[in-house]
N, C-alpha and C positions, 0 to 999 in steps of 0.2 A: 582601108581605102577611103578617099575623101567623099563628102556628100555629093549627091547628084547635081546640086546647083553649083555654078562656077564660083571660084574664089574672087571676091571683089578686088579691084585694083587699088581702091582707096578705102580707108576706114577712119573711125574716130580714134584719136590718140591724144592724151593729155601731154602738154608741153610745159616744162618748167625751166625757167631761166634763172640761174643762180644770182642772188642779190642779197642785200642786207635785209630785205623784206620779201622773201620768196612768195608769200601769199598773194602779193600784188602782181606777180609775174608768172602765174600759172593759168593756163587756158586750155580749152578743148579745140584741137585742130580737126575740123570736120572732114578734111580731104587729105589726110596724111597718107603716104604710100604704105601699103601693106608690106610688112617685113618679108624679104625674099627668102625662098627656100635655099638652104646651104647646098653648095655643089658637091660636098663630100661630108662624110661622117654621119653619125646618127642624129636625127632631128625629129621634132614633133611640133606641128603647127596646131595651135589651140585657139578655139573661139572662147574668149573669156566670159564667164558668167558673173563672177564677183572677184574683187580684189580688196585691199585695205591699205590704210596709211599707217606708217610707223614713224616714231620721232626722227629716225635717221633721214627720212624723206625731206624734211625741212632743215634739219641740222646741217647736212652736207651742203645743201643749196645756199645756206646763209653764210658759209665760210668765205673769207676773202679769196679772190683769185690770186694765184693759179690753182689753189687746192681743189676746187670742184672739178676743174678740167683734168687734173692729174688723177683724181679718184674715179670719176665716172665718164670722162671723155668730153668731147665738145658739146656745148649746149645748142639748142635745148635738149633736155633728156626727159624720158617718160618715167614718172615715179610708179610705185606699186610693186612691192617685193613678194607679196603673197597672192595666190590665185587658186581658183577652182574654175574648171571649164570643160568643154567637150573637144575631143581630138577631131580635128578637121582633116589632117593628113599626117602621116608618119611613116618612117621606115624602121622604127623601134620594134623589135621582135616581141616585146612584152605587150604591145598595144595594137588597137585597130581603130578605124574611124568610128566615131560615136561614143567611145569610152569616156566616162567622166573621170577626170584626173585632177589632182591637187598637188601643190608644191610651193617652191619659193624660187625667186630669181636672185642671183648673186648681187650684192650691194655695189659691185663695181660695174654692173651692166648699164649701158646707156638706154636700153629698151626694157622698161618695166611693164607691169600687167595692167596699168590703167589705160587700156586700149581695147578695141574690139578683137584684135588678133595678136598673138604672141608666138614667137618661135623660140623653143628651148633646145639646146644642143646636148648630146650625150644622154646619160641616164641618171646623173646625180641630183637632178632637180626635184624628184618625187616620183609619183606614179598614180595608179588607179585608186579611187576611194575604196575602202575595205568592203568585203562582202558583208552583207547584213545591214549596211547603213540605210539604204533606201527603204527597206522594210521597217526598220526601227524608227526612222524619221517620220514615216507615214503614220505611225502609231502615236508618236510623242510630239509631233509638230516642230521638231528641230529642222533647221534649214541648211542647205548646202553652203550658205553664206558663212557658216562656221568654219568650213574648210578653206574658204577664200580669205579668211582673216587670221589664221592660226600659225602659219608656217614659221616666220621669223620669231614671233613671240614665244611659241611653245618650245622651239629648239633653244632659244636663249634662256629659257627657264630650265629645260631638261639637262643640258650639258653641264652647267655649273653644279647642279645637284649630283650628277654622275661623278664629277671630279672631287666631290666632297668626301669620298671614302666613308660613307655613313654606315657601312656594315651590312648592307642588304645584298641579296643575290642579284647579279647582273646577267644571269642566264635567262634569256627571253626566248620562248619557243612558241611559234605561231600555233594557235589552237590549244595550247596548254595553259597552265596557270601562269599568269603574268604578274601576280602579286608578289611584292617583295617578301623574302623570307627573313626571319630574324628581326631584330630591333633596328630602327633607323636613326636613333639618336634625336637630339634636339636641334631645331633649325630656327633661325630668325631671318625673316624676309623683309627687308626695308623697302617699302613701297609695294603694298600688297593688293592695291586696287586698280593698277594700270594693266596694260596688255600683258606684259611679262609677269607681273606680280600675281595676277589672277590665275595664271597657269602654274606658277611656282607653288602657290598654296595648295592647289589641287594635286599636283604631282607629289609633293612632299607627304601629304596626308593619305591620299587614296591610292597612289601607285607605289610609293616607296615605303609606306607603312611607318613613317616617323613617329616616335613616341610623343613628341610635342612640336607643334608648329606655332610660332609666334610671328605676328606680322604687324607692321605699322601702316596706318592710313588715317584719314580724317574721321572724326566721329560720325559724319554723315554716311561714310562708306563701311562702317564697322559691321553692320548686319550682313551686307553682301559678303565681306571677306570671311566672316564666321560661317556663312552658309556654304562657302567653298571648302571649308575644312580647317580654318585657323582655330586653335584651341584658346588663344589669347590674342587680343588686339590692343595695340598701343596707339592712342590718339595723339599724333605728333603735334597737333595744334593746341592741345591743352596741357601736355606734360613734356618734359625733356626726355627724348628717347634714350639717351645714354643713362640717365638716372633711373628710368623705368626698367631698363635691362639689368642694371645693378641690383635693383630690388627683386627682379624676377629670379636671377641666379642665386641670390641669397636664400631663397626658399626652395628652388627647384634644381640647383646645380648648374654648372657651366654649360654653355652651348657648344655643339660640335661644329656648326657651320653658320656663317653669316653670309647671306647673299644680298648685296646692296644694289638695288635697282634704281636708286636715286642719284648716287655719286657723292656720298657724304664723306668728305675727307675727315671731318671731326669724328665720325663714327669709327673710322679705322684707327685713328690715333688713340682712341679710348677702348679699343676692342680687348685689350688685355684684362679689363675689368669684368668681362662677361664671356669671353671666348676661351676655350681650352688652349693650352700652349701647343706649339707645333709638334712637340714630342708626344703629346697626348692625342694628337689627331685633329686639333682645331684648325680651321681654315677660314679666311676672309676672301670672298670673291666679289669683285666690283663689276657689275654688268652695265650700270647706267651712268657712266662717266659723262659729264657735260663737256662738249667740245668747246674749249675756251683757252685763252692764253694762260689763265691761272692753273687750269688742270694740267697743262703742258709742263708747268713747274712742279705742281704737287705730286703727280703720279710717278715721275722718275724718282723723286725723293722717297715715296712710299715703297717703291720696288727695290731700290738700290742702296738707300742710306743704311749703314750698319746700325744695329741696335745699340752697340756700345758708344756710338757717336750721336745718339739721340733719335735714331730711327725707330720705326714701329717695333712692337714686341710680339707680334703675331705674323704668321705667314700670310702674304697677300698675293693675289693674282688678278690680272685684268682680263676679262673675258671678251673674246671676239668670235663671232660665228664664222667659221672658215668653211666647214663642210659638214654634211649630214650623212652618216652611214645609212645604207638601205634598211638595216634592222631597226634603226631609230624611227625612220619614217613609218615602217610597218607597225611598230608597237604603238606609236602615237595614234595611228588610225584605229587600231583595235581598242585602245583605251577610250577613244571617242565613241565607238559603237557600244562598248560595255557600260557607258555612262559615267566612267570615272573622271572623264574630262569633258568640259564644254567650253566653247568660246563665248565669253561674255560680250554681248552686243546690245546695248540699250537702244530703245527706239529713237532717241534723239541723236544717236551716233550712226544712223543709217542714211546714206546719201545716194543719189543718182549720179552717174558720171557727169552730167551737165551741171551738177552742184559742186564740182570739185573745189572751187575757190572757198565755198562755205565749209567744206570738209577740212581744208587746210587751215582755215582760220580757227576751227574748233580744235584741231590738233595742236597748233602753235600756242593756243591759250593755255594748254596744260590742264591738269585736274580731270582728265578723261577717265571714266570708269570703263575698264575693259578696252575693247578695240573699236576703231572707226571703220565701218564697212562701206564699200562702194559697189553698188549694183551696176554692172556694165551692160549686160544683156539678160533677158529672160531666157529660160531654158526651152527654146522652141525647136531644138535640134536643127 
């Protein structure tokens, strides 16, 4: 049931207008209309506590028209794909007013979570924070902001690892042992210090039980990435990543999986030097493809060009986050409570909603360690 106080008719909502420089066209509308309650179907109205920014927030907005309109609808639209908040009103049988919930918004939605209120439809968006979180966070000092910044990034790290066929158990049982059984193989994560990469390193090491986790990042971020679970770090600023991987496999054997969070075409074309063949189970999964004319040329060639005609010599797939099964949402929450996962949010990457332009500028500048977190409201129920 909704809180005793009435629902406002207006609220604060970030508005983003697509352009070649979206940072200059983002603002907070102080008197935006509160999203209406759907007349049919399952819905949940949420008062947002925290959200975050992801690279897709500015990449989509910087595309030439009519692509932004086709992908997210008429402008302006509200960014923010991740959220944590309290249920204000719902007809979802799983929830009640006042519940703390977390989840993500579809990238094709015009209404994101960078606003005081958000309406989500159906049940595929997420659910309640896991039992034990509030007690654990009171002891450790961890914040709900972690749930408000993990949705898209953690699933974009989890699902490629799942599709890598690493030889671990996929049977997840609530309340039981969630640790992978057996050996998880060797994994290289290209781009280990960003939002997706920091989760990928933790998942591979602490949740999947991989034998070896190798990650690339700058030397300045090496200690962070090692603290998250990387066995070896390649400083891409001081050495050639391909050459470093060749040297690594010469000593340790070929890799089972490469997850590319950067979008390096050169890394794929050279992957036969360090990645097992497809028949031996090796896979190359690209998560962080840059949206540009050149990638529109390169990616079809990578995916479709036959090896005998000069194409790649290892299987490759392009990752896109389409849907999150409920069991993945549940297990990620449990891993957060158990301490296997944490959302990396540096103090310099914490912003208030009113500082949204500064947050976008930081995001667009790249080189962000972990996630950019936006506090929308304090948890005053």
